[in-house]
C-alpha positions, 0 to 999 in steps of 0.5 A, a space after each residue: 500500500 502506498 504512502 499516499 493511501 496510508 495518509 488517506 486512511 489516517 485522515 479517514 480515521 480522523 474524520 470517522 472519529 470526529 463524526 462519531 464523537 460529535 454525534 455520540 455527544 449529541 445523542 448522549 445529551 439528548 437521549 438521557 433527558 428523553 429517557 428520564 422523561 419516559 420513565 417519569 411520565 410512564 405508568 407508576 412514574 413520578 409524574 404520570 403523563 400517559 398522552 405525552 409519554 405515548 407521543 414521545 414513545 411513538 416518535 422514538 419508535 418511528 425513528 428507530 424503525 427507519 433504516 439509517 440509509 433511508 433516514 440519511 436521504 430523508 434528512 437531506 433538506 434538514 442537513 442542508 439547512 443546518 450545515 449548508 451542505 449535504 456532503 462531508 463530515 459535518 453534514 453526516 453528523 446531523 443524520 447520525 445524531 438523529 438516528 443515534 438519539 432514539 436508539 440510546 434513549 431506549 437503552 437508557 430508559 431500560 437502565 433507569 427502569 432497572 433501578 430498585 424501586 425501593 430506593 426511589 420510595 425511600 427518597 420520597 419518604 425522606 421528602 426528596 423532590 423529583 429532581 433530586 430523586 432523578 439526580 441523586 438516585 436514578 442517574 447514579 444507580 443507572 450509571 453503569 447501565 447507561 455507560 454500557 448502553 452508550 458503548 453499544 450506541 457508539 459501536 453502532 454509530 461507527 458502522 453507520 458512519 461507514 455507511 454514510 461514507 458511501 454517499 459522500 460523508 467522508 471517513 473510512 466508508 468513503 475510502 472503502 467505496 472509492 479506493 477499494 470497491 470502485 477500483 477493485 483494490 482488495 488491499 484497501 478494503 481489507 485495510 479499512 475493515 481492519 481499522 474499523 474492527 480495531 476502532 470498535 475493539 478499542 471503544 468496547 474495551 474502554 466501555 467495559 473497563 468503565 462499567 466495571 469500575 463504576 460497578 466496583 465503587 
């Protein structure tokens, strides 16, 4: 493999990390509040709101049911409105974030629902307000599950970012399509696959270590 191709792979890796990193941060910032709302407004929640809960849940299920490649194309007008373009790294962040947010929100919701109800009842008996219960009981107790779910989300987003590269988003997917598939260069394809596997392994390892440390506290 030439030095120029190695340089392209390096730049593509940086682009992929940028896409996934920014999108993951947005998904975490939006997904956790959505999950908290679904838990609080659901049956036996601290603030039951069945209609609002159903509306948000339906919206989340709609986005989760839409294949990423379809969502990517459907969101082109919004992407152009937000970023001024429909190609490149920053353009890919819009559909990646919108796709990952409901995915992570559902995982976070499951983690929050697994918190021992006795802890919540004890906090209520002590006169804690709802916000204090969320901040000091629900989120800390669910943190290992949230981190584990976030790790799964990031791994999923790495695959989605490679798919986005096929339609001009850049990153490792773009290199695999343009320089591997279209030029029938098996070496480039294998190199991209190897880099993606290594990236996923690093993310998964870091997530597993973080979860173990949180559980050991």
